[in-house]
N, C-alpha and C positions, 0 to 999 in steps of 0.2 A: 504494500500500500504506500509505503514511504517513497519507494522508487517511482511509482506512477505519479505521486504528488510532485516530486522533483521534476519529472519530465514535463508535467503540465505547466509548471512555473517557467521552465526553460522555453517551452514552445510559446507561451504567452509573451514572455519577454522578447522573443524573436519576432513575434507578430507585431508588437509595438514598435520595433525598430525597422521593420521591413520597409523598403522603399517602393515596392510594387504591391498593388492591391491584391493581386492573385496569390502572391506568396503569403501575405498577411492572412488571407482567407484560409489557405491550407494549414498554416501554423495554428490558427484559431481552432480549426476543425480537429487537429491532432491534440491540442490542449484539452478540448472538450472530451475527446475520446479517452485520454489518460485520466481525466477526472472521474469519468464513469467507471473505469476499471478500479480506481482508488476507492471510490464509494462502495462498489460491489464487494471488494475484498474486505473493507472495514465492516460491512454488514455481516459478512460470513464470520468474522472474528468475534463479533459481539452478539450473535444470535443465540448463543448457548448450546449449539449443536456441535457434533464432531465434524469439523470441516476438513479433516486431514485428507480424505479421499479426493475432495475437489482440488485442494492445493497440490496434491501429488500429480493430478492429471495435468495441471498447468506447468509443471516443471519438465523441462526438456533437458535431457542429458545428452550433450553432443557426442559422447562416445558411443551412443546407441545408433548413430547414423553412419552410413558408409562414407568414408572419406575419399575425396578424389585422389588419384595417383599423383605422386610428385613428378614434376617435369625435370628432365635433365638440363 
């Protein structure tokens, strides 16, 4: 949740500093999306249920994915 909150703040700051309107719109959209994820995670943490299964689904271990071959 903290990660998503930080990302939302960074996207919002970028939107405020953007020189192009389209870039500001995209960054605002991303900030809103991050805030929704933050709010959803916080709700899971405070609802009193066992949220471990949900959080484990969201965790991706990169070692589980096939890695591309190294190029010479």
